[in-house]
C-alpha positions as CSV (number, residue, x, y, z in Angstrom):
1,M,41.7,21.9,-60.6
2,T,42.9,18.3,-60.8
3,A,40.7,16.1,-58.8
4,T,42.2,13.3,-56.5
5,R,42.1,9.8,-57.8
6,E,39.2,9.0,-55.7
7,E,37.3,12.0,-56.8
8,F,37.9,11.3,-60.4
9,E,37.0,7.8,-60.3
10,A,33.6,8.8,-58.6
11,R,33.1,11.1,-61.6
12,L,33.6,8.3,-64.1
13,R,31.2,5.9,-62.1
14,N,28.6,8.7,-62.0
15,I,28.6,8.9,-65.7
16,G,27.4,5.3,-65.7
17,T,24.7,5.8,-63.0
18,E,23.3,8.6,-65.1
19,R,23.9,7.5,-68.6
20,Y,24.4,3.7,-68.9
21,H,22.0,2.1,-71.3
22,D,20.6,-0.3,-68.9
23,K,18.2,2.5,-68.3
24,H,16.9,2.7,-71.7
25,P,13.2,1.5,-72.2
26,F,14.1,-1.0,-74.7
27,H,16.4,-3.0,-72.5
28,Q,13.9,-2.6,-69.8
29,R,11.3,-4.3,-71.9
30,L,13.8,-7.0,-72.9
31,H,14.6,-7.9,-69.7
32,S,11.1,-7.9,-68.3
33,G,9.9,-10.2,-71.2
34,Q,7.8,-7.5,-72.9
35,C,9.7,-7.7,-76.1
36,T,8.1,-9.8,-79.0
37,P,10.1,-12.5,-80.7
38,E,10.7,-10.1,-83.7
39,Q,12.0,-7.3,-81.3
40,V,14.4,-9.8,-79.7
41,R,15.7,-10.9,-83.1
42,A,16.2,-7.3,-84.3
43,W,18.2,-6.7,-81.1
44,V,20.4,-9.8,-81.7
45,I,21.1,-8.7,-85.3
46,N,22.1,-5.0,-84.4
47,R,24.0,-6.0,-81.5
48,F,26.1,-8.4,-83.3
49,Y,27.3,-5.4,-85.5
50,Y,28.8,-4.1,-82.3
51,Q,30.2,-7.4,-81.1
52,S,31.8,-7.8,-84.5
53,R,33.6,-4.5,-84.4
54,I,34.9,-4.8,-80.9
55,P,38.0,-6.6,-82.0
56,M,38.6,-4.5,-84.9
57,K,38.4,-1.6,-82.5
58,D,41.0,-3.1,-80.1
59,A,43.2,-3.9,-83.0
60,A,43.2,-0.4,-84.2
61,F,44.0,0.6,-80.7
62,M,46.9,-1.7,-80.5
63,S,48.4,-0.6,-83.7
64,R,48.9,2.9,-82.1
65,V,50.4,1.6,-79.1
66,E,54.2,1.6,-78.6
67,D,54.4,0.3,-75.1
68,P,54.6,-3.4,-75.2
69,D,53.3,-3.7,-71.8
70,L,50.2,-2.1,-72.7
71,R,49.8,-4.1,-76.0
72,R,50.3,-7.4,-73.9
73,A,47.5,-6.3,-71.5
74,W,45.2,-5.3,-74.2
75,R,45.7,-8.3,-76.5
76,S,43.4,-10.7,-74.4
77,R,40.4,-8.5,-75.4
78,I,40.7,-9.5,-79.0
79,E,41.0,-13.2,-78.1
80,D,38.1,-12.8,-75.8
81,H,35.8,-12.0,-78.8
82,D,37.7,-13.6,-81.8
83,G,38.5,-16.9,-79.7
84,S,41.7,-18.7,-79.1
85,D,42.8,-22.3,-78.4
86,G,40.3,-23.4,-75.7
87,N,38.1,-20.4,-76.0
88,E,35.5,-20.1,-78.8
89,G,35.3,-16.4,-78.2
90,G,32.3,-13.9,-77.9
91,I,31.4,-13.7,-81.5
92,R,30.8,-17.3,-81.9
93,R,28.9,-17.4,-78.6
94,W,26.8,-14.5,-80.0
95,L,25.8,-16.4,-83.1
96,R,24.7,-19.4,-80.8
97,L,22.4,-17.0,-79.3
98,A,21.1,-15.8,-82.9
99,E,20.4,-19.6,-83.7
100,A,18.6,-19.9,-80.4
101,V,16.2,-16.9,-81.3
102,G,15.4,-18.5,-84.5
103,L,17.8,-16.6,-86.7
104,D,20.3,-18.2,-89.4
105,P,23.7,-17.5,-87.9
106,D,25.2,-17.1,-91.3
107,Y,22.7,-14.3,-92.1
108,V,23.6,-12.5,-88.8
109,A,27.3,-12.9,-89.7
110,S,26.6,-11.5,-93.1
111,L,25.7,-8.1,-91.3
112,E,22.7,-7.8,-93.8
113,G,19.8,-6.1,-92.4
114,V,21.6,-3.9,-89.7
115,L,20.0,-0.7,-89.1
116,P,21.9,2.4,-90.6
117,A,22.0,4.1,-87.2
118,T,23.6,1.2,-85.7
119,R,26.3,1.3,-88.3
120,F,26.8,5.0,-87.8
121,A,27.0,4.7,-84.0
122,V,29.5,1.6,-83.9
123,D,31.6,2.8,-86.8
124,A,31.9,6.2,-85.0
125,Y,33.2,4.3,-82.0
126,V,35.8,2.6,-84.0
127,R,36.9,5.8,-85.5
128,F,37.1,7.5,-82.2
129,V,39.4,4.8,-80.8
130,R,41.6,5.0,-84.0
131,E,41.9,8.8,-84.0
132,K,41.7,10.2,-80.4
133,T,44.4,10.1,-77.7
134,L,45.1,6.7,-76.0
135,L,43.8,8.1,-72.8
136,E,40.6,9.0,-74.6
137,A,40.4,5.4,-76.1
138,V,41.1,3.6,-73.1
139,A,38.5,5.9,-71.3
140,A,35.7,5.1,-73.7
141,S,36.2,1.4,-72.8
142,L,35.3,1.8,-69.3
143,T,31.5,1.4,-70.0
144,E,32.5,-2.0,-68.8
145,L,32.5,-0.9,-65.3
146,F,28.7,-1.1,-65.5
147,A,28.4,-4.1,-67.8
148,P,28.5,-6.9,-65.3
149,A,25.3,-5.7,-63.6
150,I,23.5,-5.4,-66.9
151,H,24.7,-9.0,-67.9
152,A,23.5,-10.4,-64.6
153,A,20.1,-8.8,-65.0
154,R,19.9,-9.8,-68.7
155,I,20.7,-13.5,-67.7
156,E,18.0,-13.4,-65.0
157,G,15.4,-11.5,-67.1
158,L,15.9,-13.8,-70.2
159,L,15.6,-17.0,-68.3
160,Q,12.7,-16.1,-66.6
161,H,10.7,-14.8,-69.7
162,Y,11.9,-16.5,-72.8
163,E,11.9,-20.0,-74.0
164,F,15.1,-19.7,-75.9
165,A,17.0,-18.8,-72.9
166,D,19.3,-21.5,-71.5
167,D,22.9,-22.0,-70.5
168,S,24.1,-22.5,-74.0
169,S,22.1,-19.4,-75.7
170,L,23.2,-17.1,-72.7
171,S,26.8,-18.2,-72.8
172,Y,27.9,-14.9,-74.0
173,F,26.7,-13.0,-71.1
174,R,27.9,-15.6,-68.5
175,K,31.4,-15.4,-69.9
176,R,31.5,-11.6,-69.8
177,L,30.8,-11.8,-66.0
178,T,34.2,-13.0,-65.7
179,E,36.0,-11.3,-68.6
180,A,34.7,-7.8,-68.0
181,P,36.0,-7.2,-64.5
182,K,39.6,-8.2,-65.5
183,D,39.4,-5.9,-68.3
184,V,38.0,-2.9,-66.6
185,A,40.1,-3.3,-63.5
186,F,43.1,-2.8,-66.1
187,G,41.6,0.1,-67.9
188,L,40.6,2.0,-65.0
189,A,43.8,1.8,-63.2
190,W,45.5,2.9,-66.5
191,V,43.1,5.8,-66.9
192,L,43.4,7.1,-63.2
193,D,47.2,6.9,-63.6
194,H,47.3,8.8,-66.9
195,A,44.7,11.4,-66.3
196,D,46.9,13.5,-64.2
197,T,45.5,17.0,-65.0
198,A,42.2,18.6,-65.0
199,E,42.3,18.8,-68.8
200,K,43.1,15.1,-69.2
201,Q,40.4,14.2,-66.6
202,D,37.8,16.2,-68.6
203,A,38.9,14.5,-71.8
204,A,38.5,11.1,-70.3
205,A,35.2,11.7,-68.9
206,A,34.0,13.1,-72.2
207,A,35.3,10.0,-73.8
208,L,33.2,7.8,-71.4
209,T,30.1,9.9,-72.0
210,F,30.7,9.7,-75.8
211,K,30.7,5.8,-75.4
212,T,27.4,5.8,-73.3
213,D,26.0,7.8,-76.1
214,V,27.0,5.1,-78.9
215,L,25.4,2.5,-76.8
216,W,22.2,4.6,-76.2
217,A,21.8,5.6,-79.9
218,Q,21.8,1.9,-80.9
219,L,18.9,1.2,-78.5
220,D,17.1,4.4,-79.9
221,A,17.5,3.0,-83.5
222,L,16.1,-0.3,-82.5
223,D,13.2,1.4,-80.6
224,A,12.3,3.6,-83.4
225,A,12.3,0.6,-86.1
226,Y,10.9,-2.2,-84.2
227,V,8.6,-0.7,-81.4
228,T,7.4,2.9,-81.9
229,P,6.7,4.2,-84.6
230,A,8.0,0.8,-86.0
231,R,9.4,2.5,-89.2
232,I,11.9,0.2,-90.5
233,P,14.5,2.1,-92.9
234,P,15.1,0.8,-96.4
235,G,17.6,-2.2,-96.2
236,A,17.1,-3.0,-92.6
237,W,15.9,-6.5,-91.4
238,V,12.2,-7.1,-91.9
239,P,10.7,-9.7,-89.6
240,G,10.7,-12.9,-91.5
241,Q,14.0,-12.5,-93.1
242,G,17.2,-14.5,-92.3
243,M,15.4,-17.2,-90.4
244,A,16.7,-20.5,-89.4
245,A,15.6,-23.3,-91.6
246,R,13.9,-25.1,-88.8
247,V,11.7,-21.9,-87.9
248,A,11.0,-20.9,-91.6
249,A,9.7,-24.4,-92.1
250,E,7.1,-24.1,-89.1
């Protein structure tokens, strides 16, 4: 039976309530100041891989869209991350965070040291968006429904507990507080408009669930490599590598 628009939106939001990665123990440690500098650096390195693939994911999506109105609405997502005139973009803001935590931004941008599981999870998301229906691809982006809350908590926690945190290093998260609501308002309305059968609603809900799994898997990988059992896989970043010159000289 097809749910009403209100019932289906509630179903989507409940997925975030139950499954969003703000509940992961790694994030809880990060936001409460319990992560070591090395664990923070590992998070920054691996999360950059996700950040770097977001515009590629969006470009793959747009290449399949025949509706110019949808392409026009989606285009800003790429500019938000890659930058444009007057907007340095989220990727550069993230590299500023990398430098603030003591990493060489060029090392982070090289993608050396990214955990294998991070690559698998993020690449699976890009492939999902490239291959699944447009409805499923848009629905997978709706984790942005839950992002403003985690960004706000992250800003507060990092400012309170870590010396590197200031307006410059946390600019990525502050900017997303205004960018994400705009994106998600469009995406949510589009999904609610187009998921007009029970089968389509189930597919959209499954897509959003898949995306929460992608985010959770990345944190599981970080936790296993750098917290417990602290088993770093071959080729992944090892503390001391890729440090900024000023930190390496200390």
